[in-house]
Biopython code that builds the backbone (N, CA, C, O; Angstrom):
import numpy as np
from Bio.PDB.StructureBuilder import StructureBuilder

atoms = [
    (1, "UNK", "N", (0.854, -1.160, 0.000)),
    (1, "UNK", "CA", (0.000, 0.000, 0.000)),
    (1, "UNK", "C", (0.907, 1.231, 0.000)),
    (1, "UNK", "O", (1.762, 1.400, 0.869)),
    (2, "UNK", "N", (0.693, 2.074, -0.994)),
    (2, "UNK", "CA", (1.500, 3.275, -1.171)),
    (2, "UNK", "C", (0.723, 4.502, -0.728)),
    (2, "UNK", "O", (-0.385, 4.749, -1.203)),
    (3, "UNK", "N", (1.299, 5.257, 0.169)),
    (3, "UNK", "CA", (0.654, 6.439, 0.727)),
    (3, "UNK", "C", (0.280, 7.429, -0.370)),
    (3, "UNK", "O", (1.139, 7.927, -1.097)),
    (4, "UNK", "N", (-1.021, 7.705, -0.476)),
    (4, "UNK", "CA", (-1.511, 8.680, -1.435)),
    (4, "UNK", "C", (-1.561, 8.201, -2.874)),
    (4, "UNK", "O", (-1.914, 8.970, -3.768)),
    (5, "UNK", "N", (-1.214, 6.943, -3.114)),
    (5, "UNK", "CA", (-1.199, 6.414, -4.482)),
    (5, "UNK", "C", (-2.340, 5.424, -4.708)),
    (5, "UNK", "O", (-3.057, 5.516, -5.705)),
    (6, "UNK", "N", (-2.509, 4.477, -3.782)),
    (6, "UNK", "CA", (-3.542, 3.452, -3.971)),
    (6, "UNK", "C", (-4.232, 3.081, -2.665)),
    (6, "UNK", "O", (-4.661, 1.940, -2.496)),
    (7, "UNK", "N", (-4.342, 4.025, -1.748)),
    (7, "UNK", "CA", (-4.840, 3.683, -0.421)),
    (7, "UNK", "C", (-6.070, 4.460, 0.035)),
    (7, "UNK", "O", (-6.412, 4.422, 1.217)),
    (8, "UNK", "N", (-6.734, 5.154, -0.861)),
    (8, "UNK", "CA", (-7.903, 5.943, -0.453)),
    (8, "UNK", "C", (-9.150, 5.063, -0.381)),
    (8, "UNK", "O", (-9.166, 3.951, -0.909)),
    (9, "UNK", "N", (-10.183, 5.567, 0.270)),
    (9, "UNK", "CA", (-11.447, 4.839, 0.318)),
    (9, "UNK", "C", (-12.051, 4.716, -1.073)),
    (9, "UNK", "O", (-12.727, 3.733, -1.375)),
    (10, "UNK", "N", (-11.808, 5.712, -1.921)),
    (10, "UNK", "CA", (-12.280, 5.632, -3.302)),
    (10, "UNK", "C", (-11.594, 4.473, -4.032)),
    (10, "UNK", "O", (-12.228, 3.755, -4.805)),
    (11, "UNK", "N", (-10.305, 4.301, -3.780)),
    (11, "UNK", "CA", (-9.588, 3.167, -4.377)),
    (11, "UNK", "C", (-10.187, 1.847, -3.882)),
    (11, "UNK", "O", (-10.346, 0.904, -4.657)),
    (12, "UNK", "N", (-10.512, 1.787, -2.608)),
    (12, "UNK", "CA", (-11.113, 0.570, -2.040)),
    (12, "UNK", "C", (-12.450, 0.284, -2.726)),
    (12, "UNK", "O", (-12.744, -0.863, -3.065)),
    (13, "UNK", "N", (-13.251, 1.320, -2.928)),
    (13, "UNK", "CA", (-14.550, 1.126, -3.589)),
    (13, "UNK", "C", (-14.373, 0.688, -5.046)),
    (13, "UNK", "O", (-15.134, -0.138, -5.549)),
    (14, "UNK", "N", (-13.368, 1.245, -5.713)),
    (14, "UNK", "CA", (-13.082, 0.826, -7.091)),
    (14, "UNK", "C", (-12.677, -0.641, -7.136)),
    (14, "UNK", "O", (-13.088, -1.373, -8.036)),
    (15, "UNK", "N", (-11.877, -1.071, -6.172)),
    (15, "UNK", "CA", (-11.453, -2.464, -6.109)),
    (15, "UNK", "C", (-12.657, -3.378, -5.868)),
    (15, "UNK", "O", (-12.771, -4.437, -6.485)),
    (16, "UNK", "N", (-13.540, -2.970, -4.980)),
    (16, "UNK", "CA", (-14.762, -3.738, -4.717)),
    (16, "UNK", "C", (-15.572, -3.878, -6.004)),
    (16, "UNK", "O", (-16.078, -4.960, -6.304)),
    (17, "UNK", "N", (-15.696, -2.812, -6.750)),
    (17, "UNK", "CA", (-16.455, -2.841, -8.010)),
    (17, "UNK", "C", (-15.818, -3.808, -9.016)),
    (17, "UNK", "O", (-16.519, -4.565, -9.689)),
    (18, "UNK", "N", (-14.505, -3.776, -9.109)),
    (18, "UNK", "CA", (-13.797, -4.664, -10.032)),
    (18, "UNK", "C", (-13.988, -6.131, -9.638)),
    (18, "UNK", "O", (-14.142, -6.995, -10.501)),
    (19, "UNK", "N", (-13.977, -6.402, -8.342)),
    (19, "UNK", "CA", (-14.029, -7.784, -7.857)),
    (19, "UNK", "C", (-15.427, -8.288, -7.536)),
    (19, "UNK", "O", (-15.577, -9.407, -7.044)),
    (20, "UNK", "N", (-16.458, -7.484, -7.804)),
    (20, "UNK", "CA", (-17.806, -7.839, -7.351)),
    (20, "UNK", "C", (-18.286, -9.200, -7.857)),
    (20, "UNK", "O", (-19.045, -9.863, -7.152)),
    (21, "UNK", "N", (-17.883, -9.637, -9.028)),
    (21, "UNK", "CA", (-18.329, -10.921, -9.557)),
    (21, "UNK", "C", (-17.196, -11.951, -9.629)),
    (21, "UNK", "O", (-17.317, -12.978, -10.297)),
    (22, "UNK", "N", (-16.089, -11.657, -8.926)),
    (22, "UNK", "CA", (-14.934, -12.546, -8.959)),
    (22, "UNK", "C", (-14.680, -13.087, -7.554)),
    (22, "UNK", "O", (-14.369, -12.322, -6.640)),
    (23, "UNK", "N", (-14.811, -14.411, -7.376)),
    (23, "UNK", "CA", (-14.480, -14.951, -6.055)),
    (23, "UNK", "C", (-13.011, -14.646, -5.750)),
    (23, "UNK", "O", (-12.125, -15.048, -6.504)),
    (24, "UNK", "N", (-12.758, -13.949, -4.668)),
    (24, "UNK", "CA", (-11.382, -13.533, -4.407)),
    (24, "UNK", "C", (-11.135, -13.259, -2.933)),
    (24, "UNK", "O", (-12.053, -13.111, -2.126)),
    (25, "UNK", "N", (-9.861, -13.203, -2.631)),
    (25, "UNK", "CA", (-9.390, -12.798, -1.317)),
    (25, "UNK", "C", (-8.368, -11.696, -1.570)),
    (25, "UNK", "O", (-7.495, -11.854, -2.424)),
    (26, "UNK", "N", (-8.458, -10.608, -0.859)),
    (26, "UNK", "CA", (-7.567, -9.471, -1.062)),
    (26, "UNK", "C", (-6.491, -9.483, 0.025)),
    (26, "UNK", "O", (-6.795, -9.538, 1.216)),
    (27, "UNK", "N", (-5.248, -9.431, -0.402)),
    (27, "UNK", "CA", (-4.123, -9.383, 0.522)),
    (27, "UNK", "C", (-3.479, -8.009, 0.385)),
    (27, "UNK", "O", (-2.854, -7.715, -0.634)),
    (28, "UNK", "N", (-3.625, -7.176, 1.392)),
    (28, "UNK", "CA", (-3.041, -5.836, 1.372)),
    (28, "UNK", "C", (-1.598, -5.922, 1.850)),
    (28, "UNK", "O", (-1.315, -6.494, 2.903)),
    (29, "UNK", "N", (-0.695, -5.353, 1.071)),
    (29, "UNK", "CA", (0.733, -5.438, 1.384)),
    (29, "UNK", "C", (1.287, -4.029, 1.580)),
    (29, "UNK", "O", (1.409, -3.277, 0.613)),
    (30, "UNK", "N", (1.621, -3.666, 2.809)),
    (30, "UNK", "CA", (2.227, -2.352, 3.047)),
    (30, "UNK", "C", (3.586, -2.261, 2.348)),
    (30, "UNK", "O", (4.380, -3.201, 2.389)),
    (31, "UNK", "N", (3.839, -1.131, 1.714)),
    (31, "UNK", "CA", (5.094, -0.892, 1.000)),
    (31, "UNK", "C", (6.257, -0.837, 1.985)),
    (31, "UNK", "O", (6.137, -0.263, 3.067)),
    (32, "UNK", "N", (7.372, -1.431, 1.608)),
    (32, "UNK", "CA", (8.598, -1.358, 2.396)),
    (32, "UNK", "C", (9.511, -0.321, 1.757)),
    (32, "UNK", "O", (9.936, -0.474, 0.612)),
    (33, "UNK", "N", (9.803, 0.723, 2.498)),
    (33, "UNK", "CA", (10.606, 1.822, 1.967)),
    (33, "UNK", "C", (11.971, 1.347, 1.505)),
    (33, "UNK", "O", (12.601, 0.490, 2.125)),
    (34, "UNK", "N", (12.411, 1.935, 0.387)),
    (34, "UNK", "CA", (13.708, 1.631, -0.196)),
    (34, "UNK", "C", (14.395, 2.967, -0.462)),
    (34, "UNK", "O", (13.784, 3.858, -1.053)),
    (35, "UNK", "N", (15.648, 3.131, -0.043)),
    (35, "UNK", "CA", (16.348, 4.392, -0.306)),
    (35, "UNK", "C", (16.355, 4.724, -1.795)),
    (35, "UNK", "O", (16.594, 3.859, -2.637)),
    (36, "UNK", "N", (16.090, 5.976, -2.098)),
    (36, "UNK", "CA", (16.112, 6.425, -3.479)),
    (36, "UNK", "C", (14.778, 6.298, -4.194)),
    (36, "UNK", "O", (14.663, 6.705, -5.351)),
    (37, "UNK", "N", (13.767, 5.743, -3.537)),
    (37, "UNK", "CA", (12.441, 5.622, -4.145)),
    (37, "UNK", "C", (11.506, 6.557, -3.400)),
    (37, "UNK", "O", (11.429, 6.521, -2.172)),
    (38, "UNK", "N", (10.802, 7.387, -4.137)),
    (38, "UNK", "CA", (9.991, 8.447, -3.534)),
    (38, "UNK", "C", (8.566, 8.020, -3.210)),
    (38, "UNK", "O", (7.621, 8.764, -3.472)),
    (39, "UNK", "N", (8.404, 6.834, -2.646)),
    (39, "UNK", "CA", (7.098, 6.379, -2.180)),
    (39, "UNK", "C", (7.207, 6.090, -0.691)),
    (39, "UNK", "O", (8.283, 5.793, -0.172)),
    (40, "UNK", "N", (6.064, 6.185, -0.016)),
    (40, "UNK", "CA", (6.015, 5.892, 1.407)),
    (40, "UNK", "C", (4.919, 4.884, 1.677)),
    (40, "UNK", "O", (3.970, 4.753, 0.904)),
    (41, "UNK", "N", (5.059, 4.183, 2.769)),
    (41, "UNK", "CA", (4.048, 3.225, 3.204)),
    (41, "UNK", "C", (2.832, 3.986, 3.717)),
    (41, "UNK", "O", (2.957, 5.019, 4.376)),
    (42, "UNK", "N", (1.665, 3.459, 3.405)),
    (42, "UNK", "CA", (0.428, 4.014, 3.954)),
    (42, "UNK", "C", (0.429, 3.831, 5.461)),
    (42, "UNK", "O", (1.011, 2.876, 5.976)),
    (43, "UNK", "N", (-0.219, 4.740, 6.163)),
    (43, "UNK", "CA", (-0.289, 4.616, 7.623)),
    (43, "UNK", "C", (-1.136, 3.397, 7.997)),
    (43, "UNK", "O", (-1.962, 2.930, 7.213)),
    (44, "UNK", "N", (-0.914, 2.902, 9.197)),
    (44, "UNK", "CA", (-1.668, 1.754, 9.694)),
    (44, "UNK", "C", (-3.163, 2.059, 9.705)),
    (44, "UNK", "O", (-3.974, 1.209, 9.337)),
    (45, "UNK", "N", (-3.526, 3.266, 10.123)),
    (45, "UNK", "CA", (-4.941, 3.653, 10.164)),
    (45, "UNK", "C", (-5.555, 3.696, 8.772)),
    (45, "UNK", "O", (-6.692, 3.268, 8.573)),
    (46, "UNK", "N", (-4.801, 4.212, 7.816)),
    (46, "UNK", "CA", (-5.306, 4.300, 6.441)),
    (46, "UNK", "C", (-5.495, 2.903, 5.851)),
    (46, "UNK", "O", (-6.485, 2.649, 5.165)),
    (47, "UNK", "N", (-4.561, 2.008, 6.111)),
    (47, "UNK", "CA", (-4.688, 0.624, 5.634)),
    (47, "UNK", "C", (-5.887, -0.046, 6.290)),
    (47, "UNK", "O", (-6.632, -0.768, 5.626)),
    (48, "UNK", "N", (-6.081, 0.184, 7.582)),
    (48, "UNK", "CA", (-7.211, -0.402, 8.308)),
    (48, "UNK", "C", (-8.541, 0.086, 7.736)),
    (48, "UNK", "O", (-9.466, -0.705, 7.552)),
    (49, "UNK", "N", (-8.640, 1.391, 7.455)),
    (49, "UNK", "CA", (-9.877, 1.934, 6.866)),
    (49, "UNK", "C", (-10.128, 1.334, 5.480)),
    (49, "UNK", "O", (-11.266, 1.010, 5.140)),
    (50, "UNK", "N", (-9.062, 1.188, 4.681)),
    (50, "UNK", "CA", (-9.152, 0.577, 3.359)),
    (50, "UNK", "C", (-9.668, -0.860, 3.490)),
    (50, "UNK", "O", (-10.570, -1.275, 2.762)),
    (51, "UNK", "N", (-9.085, -1.608, 4.422)),
    (51, "UNK", "CA", (-9.482, -2.992, 4.657)),
    (51, "UNK", "C", (-10.942, -3.063, 5.114)),
    (51, "UNK", "O", (-11.703, -3.902, 4.632)),
    (52, "UNK", "N", (-11.326, -2.202, 6.024)),
    (52, "UNK", "CA", (-12.709, -2.188, 6.520)),
    (52, "UNK", "C", (-13.699, -1.943, 5.385)),
    (52, "UNK", "O", (-14.759, -2.565, 5.333)),
    (53, "UNK", "N", (-13.348, -1.039, 4.482)),
    (53, "UNK", "CA", (-14.230, -0.712, 3.342)),
    (53, "UNK", "C", (-14.419, -1.937, 2.442)),
    (53, "UNK", "O", (-15.524, -2.194, 1.966)),
    (54, "UNK", "N", (-13.369, -2.671, 2.216)),
    (54, "UNK", "CA", (-13.453, -3.865, 1.365)),
    (54, "UNK", "C", (-14.232, -4.973, 2.080)),
    (54, "UNK", "O", (-15.063, -5.649, 1.472)),
    (55, "UNK", "N", (-13.961, -5.150, 3.356)),
    (55, "UNK", "CA", (-14.658, -6.189, 4.119)),
    (55, "UNK", "C", (-16.150, -5.881, 4.256)),
    (55, "UNK", "O", (-16.979, -6.790, 4.293)),
    (56, "UNK", "N", (-16.481, -4.595, 4.329)),
    (56, "UNK", "CA", (-17.880, -4.184, 4.414)),
    (56, "UNK", "C", (-18.649, -4.671, 3.183)),
    (56, "UNK", "O", (-19.853, -4.921, 3.255)),
    (57, "UNK", "N", (-17.951, -4.803, 2.061)),
    (57, "UNK", "CA", (-18.577, -5.283, 0.822)),
    (57, "UNK", "C", (-18.606, -6.810, 0.758)),
    (57, "UNK", "O", (-19.083, -7.382, -0.221)),
    (58, "UNK", "N", (-18.091, -7.474, 1.808)),
    (58, "UNK", "CA", (-18.147, -8.926, 1.867)),
    (58, "UNK", "C", (-16.939, -9.652, 1.302)),
    (58, "UNK", "O", (-16.981, -10.870, 1.125)),
    (59, "UNK", "N", (-15.868, -8.932, 1.018)),
    (59, "UNK", "CA", (-14.655, -9.575, 0.501)),
    (59, "UNK", "C", (-13.700, -9.895, 1.643)),
    (59, "UNK", "O", (-13.435, -9.051, 2.500)),
    (60, "UNK", "N", (-13.184, -11.126, 1.647)),
    (60, "UNK", "CA", (-12.186, -11.531, 2.640)),
    (60, "UNK", "C", (-10.922, -10.713, 2.379)),
    (60, "UNK", "O", (-10.429, -10.660, 1.253)),
    (61, "UNK", "N", (-10.411, -10.087, 3.415)),
    (61, "UNK", "CA", (-9.243, -9.214, 3.255)),
    (61, "UNK", "C", (-8.294, -9.401, 4.426)),
    (61, "UNK", "O", (-8.712, -9.437, 5.583)),
    (62, "UNK", "N", (-7.008, -9.520, 4.108)),
    (62, "UNK", "CA", (-5.975, -9.595, 5.141)),
    (62, "UNK", "C", (-4.919, -8.536, 4.839)),
    (62, "UNK", "O", (-4.789, -8.075, 3.705)),
    (63, "UNK", "N", (-4.179, -8.164, 5.857)),
    (63, "UNK", "CA", (-3.054, -7.246, 5.683)),
    (63, "UNK", "C", (-1.795, -7.996, 6.070)),
    (63, "UNK", "O", (-1.680, -8.516, 7.180)),
    (64, "UNK", "N", (-0.855, -8.044, 5.142)),
    (64, "UNK", "CA", (0.390, -8.760, 5.412)),
    (64, "UNK", "C", (1.182, -8.037, 6.490)),
    (64, "UNK", "O", (1.344, -6.817, 6.458)),
    (65, "UNK", "N", (1.666, -8.811, 7.432)),
    (65, "UNK", "CA", (2.498, -8.251, 8.495)),
    (65, "UNK", "C", (3.892, -8.005, 7.932)),
    (65, "UNK", "O", (4.478, -8.889, 7.308)),
    (66, "UNK", "N", (4.413, -6.822, 8.149)),
    (66, "UNK", "CA", (5.740, -6.477, 7.662)),
    (66, "UNK", "C", (6.779, -6.933, 8.665)),
    (66, "UNK", "O", (6.685, -6.657, 9.861)),
    (67, "UNK", "N", (7.774, -7.638, 8.146)),
    (67, "UNK", "CA", (8.866, -8.111, 8.999)),
    (67, "UNK", "C", (10.186, -7.758, 8.339)),
    (67, "UNK", "O", (10.314, -7.830, 7.117)),
    (68, "UNK", "N", (11.151, -7.384, 9.134)),
    (68, "UNK", "CA", (12.483, -7.129, 8.620)),
    (68, "UNK", "C", (12.737, -5.717, 8.153)),
    (68, "UNK", "O", (13.868, -5.383, 7.799)),
    (69, "UNK", "N", (11.711, -4.874, 8.140)),
    (69, "UNK", "CA", (11.915, -3.510, 7.637)),
    (69, "UNK", "C", (12.800, -2.679, 8.563)),
    (69, "UNK", "O", (13.416, -1.707, 8.127)),
    (70, "UNK", "N", (12.864, -3.058, 9.834)),
    (70, "UNK", "CA", (13.692, -2.309, 10.779)),
    (70, "UNK", "C", (15.183, -2.489, 10.494)),
    (70, "UNK", "O", (16.001, -1.676, 10.924)),
    (71, "UNK", "N", (15.533, -3.546, 9.775)),
    (71, "UNK", "CA", (16.940, -3.762, 9.412)),
    (71, "UNK", "C", (17.118, -3.745, 7.891)),
    (71, "UNK", "O", (18.106, -4.259, 7.365)),
    (72, "UNK", "N", (16.154, -3.151, 7.199)),
    (72, "UNK", "CA", (16.150, -3.041, 5.742)),
    (72, "UNK", "C", (16.319, -4.394, 5.059)),
    (72, "UNK", "O", (17.070, -4.532, 4.093)),
    (73, "UNK", "N", (15.605, -5.387, 5.580)),
    (73, "UNK", "CA", (15.672, -6.729, 5.005)),
    (73, "UNK", "C", (14.285, -7.251, 4.636)),
    (73, "UNK", "O", (14.114, -8.449, 4.413)),
    (74, "UNK", "N", (13.301, -6.365, 4.571)),
    (74, "UNK", "CA", (11.953, -6.775, 4.211)),
    (74, "UNK", "C", (11.860, -6.967, 2.697)),
    (74, "UNK", "O", (12.765, -6.591, 1.952)),
    (75, "UNK", "N", (10.759, -7.552, 2.264)),
    (75, "UNK", "CA", (10.547, -7.821, 0.843)),
    (75, "UNK", "C", (10.768, -6.561, 0.016)),
    (75, "UNK", "O", (10.174, -5.519, 0.295)),
    (76, "UNK", "N", (11.621, -6.654, -1.001)),
    (76, "UNK", "CA", (11.900, -5.536, -1.888)),
    (76, "UNK", "C", (13.057, -4.665, -1.458)),
    (76, "UNK", "O", (13.586, -3.906, -2.270)),
    (77, "UNK", "N", (13.469, -4.751, -0.197)),
    (77, "UNK", "CA", (14.529, -3.873, 0.288)),
    (77, "UNK", "C", (15.925, -4.395, -0.027)),
    (77, "UNK", "O", (16.875, -3.615, -0.090)),
    (78, "UNK", "N", (16.063, -5.691, -0.224)),
    (78, "UNK", "CA", (17.387, -6.254, -0.463)),
    (78, "UNK", "C", (17.826, -6.118, -1.918)),
    (78, "UNK", "O", (19.019, -6.200, -2.211)),
    (79, "UNK", "N", (16.898, -5.915, -2.815)),
    (79, "UNK", "CA", (17.228, -5.871, -4.246)),
    (79, "UNK", "C", (18.263, -4.811, -4.575)),
    (79, "UNK", "O", (19.124, -5.043, -5.424)),
    (80, "UNK", "N", (18.205, -3.672, -3.940)),
    (80, "UNK", "CA", (19.146, -2.603, -4.233)),
    (80, "UNK", "C", (20.505, -2.809, -3.607)),
    (80, "UNK", "O", (21.424, -2.036, -3.875)),
    (81, "UNK", "N", (20.663, -3.841, -2.771)),
    (81, "UNK", "CA", (21.916, -4.059, -2.076)),
    (81, "UNK", "C", (22.704, -5.245, -2.623)),
    (81, "UNK", "O", (23.713, -5.641, -2.040)),
    (82, "UNK", "N", (22.254, -5.807, -3.728)),
    (82, "UNK", "CA", (22.926, -6.975, -4.294)),
    (82, "UNK", "C", (24.238, -6.550, -4.933)),
    (82, "UNK", "O", (24.294, -5.555, -5.655)),
    (83, "UNK", "N", (25.280, -7.304, -4.664)),
    (83, "UNK", "CA", (26.588, -7.043, -5.255)),
    (83, "UNK", "C", (26.740, -7.970, -6.448)),
    (83, "UNK", "O", (26.585, -9.185, -6.322)),
    (84, "UNK", "N", (27.046, -7.398, -7.609)),
    (84, "UNK", "CA", (27.225, -8.176, -8.828)),
    (84, "UNK", "C", (28.647, -8.707, -8.860)),
    (84, "UNK", "O", (29.542, -8.068, -9.414)),
    (85, "UNK", "N", (28.856, -9.873, -8.266)),
    (85, "UNK", "CA", (30.209, -10.445, -8.195)),
    (85, "UNK", "C", (30.664, -11.008, -9.535)),
    (85, "UNK", "O", (31.857, -11.227, -9.745)),
    (86, "UNK", "N", (29.742, -11.236, -10.419)),
    (86, "UNK", "CA", (30.112, -11.760, -11.740)),
    (86, "UNK", "C", (30.531, -10.629, -12.674)),
    (86, "UNK", "O", (31.095, -10.870, -13.741)),
    (87, "UNK", "N", (30.255, -9.412, -12.267)),
    (87, "UNK", "CA", (30.519, -8.217, -13.081)),
    (87, "UNK", "C", (29.777, -8.256, -14.417)),
    (87, "UNK", "O", (30.194, -7.645, -15.400)),
    (88, "UNK", "N", (28.679, -8.984, -14.424)),
    (88, "UNK", "CA", (27.873, -9.119, -15.635)),
    (88, "UNK", "C", (27.336, -7.761, -16.102)),
    (88, "UNK", "O", (27.363, -7.455, -17.294)),
    (89, "UNK", "N", (26.854, -6.960, -15.166)),
    (89, "UNK", "CA", (26.317, -5.646, -15.514)),
    (89, "UNK", "C", (27.411, -4.769, -16.108)),
    (89, "UNK", "O", (27.187, -4.077, -17.101)),
    (90, "UNK", "N", (28.589, -4.799, -15.504)),
    (90, "UNK", "CA", (29.706, -4.005, -16.004)),
    (90, "UNK", "C", (30.081, -4.434, -17.427)),
    (90, "UNK", "O", (30.305, -3.585, -18.291)),
    (91, "UNK", "N", (30.150, -5.740, -17.672)),
    (91, "UNK", "CA", (30.495, -6.240, -19.007)),
    (91, "UNK", "C", (29.439, -5.839, -20.023)),
    (91, "UNK", "O", (29.776, -5.471, -21.149)),
    (92, "UNK", "N", (28.170, -5.904, -19.647)),
    (92, "UNK", "CA", (27.088, -5.515, -20.549)),
    (92, "UNK", "C", (27.190, -4.040, -20.898)),
    (92, "UNK", "O", (27.055, -3.665, -22.063)),
    (93, "UNK", "N", (27.426, -3.205, -19.903)),
    (93, "UNK", "CA", (27.560, -1.762, -20.171)),
    (93, "UNK", "C", (28.723, -1.472, -21.113)),
    (93, "UNK", "O", (28.601, -0.662, -22.032)),
    (94, "UNK", "N", (29.854, -2.138, -20.877)),
    (94, "UNK", "CA", (31.020, -1.938, -21.755)),
    (94, "UNK", "C", (30.700, -2.361, -23.181)),
    (94, "UNK", "O", (31.043, -1.665, -24.138)),
    (95, "UNK", "N", (30.035, -3.516, -23.315)),
    (95, "UNK", "CA", (29.684, -4.009, -24.652)),
    (95, "UNK", "C", (28.734, -3.043, -25.349)),
    (95, "UNK", "O", (28.892, -2.758, -26.536)),
    (96, "UNK", "N", (27.755, -2.544, -24.616)),
    (96, "UNK", "CA", (26.811, -1.598, -25.204)),
    (96, "UNK", "C", (27.498, -0.292, -25.569)),
    (96, "UNK", "O", (27.242, 0.273, -26.632)),
    (97, "UNK", "N", (28.377, 0.192, -24.682)),
    (97, "UNK", "CA", (29.110, 1.422, -24.977)),
    (97, "UNK", "C", (30.007, 1.233, -26.190)),
    (97, "UNK", "O", (30.070, 2.103, -27.058)),
    (98, "UNK", "N", (30.699, 0.110, -26.256)),
    (98, "UNK", "CA", (31.583, -0.185, -27.384)),
    (98, "UNK", "C", (30.763, -0.284, -28.668)),
    (98, "UNK", "O", (31.168, 0.229, -29.711)),
    (99, "UNK", "N", (29.614, -0.944, -28.589)),
    (99, "UNK", "CA", (28.733, -1.074, -29.751)),
    (99, "UNK", "C", (28.219, 0.261, -30.226)),
    (99, "UNK", "O", (28.090, 0.481, -31.430)),
    (100, "UNK", "N", (27.917, 1.176, -29.286)),
    (100, "UNK", "CA", (27.416, 2.476, -29.721)),
    (100, "UNK", "C", (28.511, 3.310, -30.344)),
    (100, "UNK", "O", (28.235, 4.134, -31.216)),
    (101, "UNK", "N", (29.760, 3.116, -29.916)),
    (101, "UNK", "CA", (30.872, 3.825, -30.563)),
    (101, "UNK", "C", (31.014, 3.355, -32.000)),
    (101, "UNK", "O", (31.193, 4.166, -32.909)),
    (102, "UNK", "N", (30.933, 2.034, -32.208)),
    (102, "UNK", "CA", (31.034, 1.504, -33.563)),
    (102, "UNK", "C", (29.853, 1.943, -34.412)),
    (102, "UNK", "O", (30.017, 2.290, -35.582)),
    (103, "UNK", "N", (28.659, 1.929, -33.821)),
    (103, "UNK", "CA", (27.462, 2.314, -34.559)),
    (103, "UNK", "C", (27.473, 3.781, -34.935)),
    (103, "UNK", "O", (26.995, 4.144, -36.010)),
    (104, "UNK", "N", (28.012, 4.640, -34.065)),
    (104, "UNK", "CA", (28.027, 6.072, -34.381)),
    (104, "UNK", "C", (28.962, 6.338, -35.555)),
    (104, "UNK", "O", (28.729, 7.259, -36.337)),
    (105, "UNK", "N", (30.025, 5.531, -35.683)),
    (105, "UNK", "CA", (30.912, 5.666, -36.832)),
    (105, "UNK", "C", (30.184, 5.329, -38.120)),
    (105, "UNK", "O", (30.532, 5.835, -39.187)),
    (106, "UNK", "N", (29.163, 4.467, -38.021)),
    (106, "UNK", "CA", (28.411, 4.046, -39.197)),
    (106, "UNK", "C", (27.115, 4.837, -39.346)),
    (106, "UNK", "O", (26.305, 4.531, -40.221)),
    (107, "UNK", "N", (26.909, 5.850, -38.507)),
    (107, "UNK", "CA", (25.710, 6.674, -38.584)),
    (107, "UNK", "C", (24.499, 6.056, -37.908)),
    (107, "UNK", "O", (23.378, 6.514, -38.128)),
    (108, "UNK", "N", (24.695, 5.013, -37.078)),
    (108, "UNK", "CA", (23.594, 4.358, -36.371)),
    (108, "UNK", "C", (23.517, 4.955, -34.973)),
    (108, "UNK", "O", (24.517, 5.029, -34.260)),
    (109, "UNK", "N", (22.318, 5.377, -34.594)),
    (109, "UNK", "CA", (22.149, 5.967, -33.264)),
    (109, "UNK", "C", (21.746, 4.907, -32.258)),
    (109, "UNK", "O", (20.990, 3.998, -32.600)),
    (110, "UNK", "N", (22.242, 4.998, -30.994)),
    (110, "UNK", "CA", (21.882, 4.023, -29.965)),
    (110, "UNK", "C", (20.437, 4.203, -29.504)),
    (110, "UNK", "O", (19.847, 5.273, -29.650)),
    (111, "UNK", "N", (19.887, 3.130, -28.945)),
    (111, "UNK", "CA", (18.553, 3.180, -28.362)),
    (111, "UNK", "C", (18.647, 3.973, -27.069)),
    (111, "UNK", "O", (19.517, 3.683, -26.247)),
    (112, "UNK", "N", (17.769, 4.983, -26.853)),
    (112, "UNK", "CA", (17.830, 5.777, -25.622)),
    (112, "UNK", "C", (17.737, 4.890, -24.384)),
    (112, "UNK", "O", (16.885, 4.004, -24.309)),
    (113, "UNK", "N", (18.619, 5.135, -23.416)),
    (113, "UNK", "CA", (18.592, 4.410, -22.144)),
    (113, "UNK", "C", (19.445, 3.155, -22.148)),
    (113, "UNK", "O", (19.757, 2.634, -21.077)),
    (114, "UNK", "N", (19.833, 2.654, -23.303)),
    (114, "UNK", "CA", (20.641, 1.436, -23.363)),
    (114, "UNK", "C", (22.105, 1.801, -23.271)),
    (114, "UNK", "O", (22.571, 2.697, -23.975)),
    (115, "UNK", "N", (22.837, 1.110, -22.405)),
    (115, "UNK", "CA", (24.269, 1.328, -22.294)),
    (115, "UNK", "C", (24.643, 2.550, -21.500)),
    (115, "UNK", "O", (25.812, 2.937, -21.468)),
    (116, "UNK", "N", (23.673, 3.166, -20.857)),
    (116, "UNK", "CA", (23.950, 4.345, -20.051)),
    (116, "UNK", "C", (23.798, 3.968, -18.597)),
    (116, "UNK", "O", (22.852, 3.270, -18.233)),
    (117, "UNK", "N", (24.708, 4.415, -17.764)),
    (117, "UNK", "CA", (24.551, 4.141, -16.336)),
    (117, "UNK", "C", (23.855, 5.308, -15.686)),
    (117, "UNK", "O", (24.162, 6.470, -15.953)),
    (118, "UNK", "N", (22.923, 4.983, -14.837)),
    (118, "UNK", "CA", (22.181, 6.015, -14.108)),
    (118, "UNK", "C", (21.086, 6.612, -14.947)),
    (118, "UNK", "O", (20.999, 6.344, -16.145)),
    (119, "UNK", "N", (20.226, 7.443, -14.315)),
    (119, "UNK", "CA", (19.092, 8.051, -15.021)),
    (119, "UNK", "C", (19.501, 9.193, -15.899)),
    (119, "UNK", "O", (18.656, 9.802, -16.554)),
]
sb = StructureBuilder()
sb.init_structure("model")
sb.init_model(0)
sb.init_chain("A")
sb.init_seg("    ")
for serial, (resi, resn, name, xyz) in enumerate(atoms, 1):
    if name == "N":
        sb.init_residue(resn, " ", resi, " ")
    sb.init_atom(name, np.array(xyz, "f"), 0.0, 1.0, " ", f" {name:<3s}", serial, name[0])
structure = sb.get_structure()
């Protein structure tokens, strides 16, 4: 659940409308903050109100308990901390950079975003 993105009561009502004829169980997952990403977790109260709105419509709803976020080891938080020991990413960037140098000599332009590090 992302604060201000998908956690309003209107969002809950929209979800109920989408699922009205679909047997389902809704699992609400609070977002785990990751450095460098500009999203925040919805407050506990906001998630509870969202859940109550869905349950009021008769849909089974649970909220996943967050574990490990205090040590930045919760789901999604470890992805940014992986060390590429194979240097595969580095080799790919070099190959793409080398390819774009050769292509520019031939008048071929690189695909935007490919072979560039960072945004």
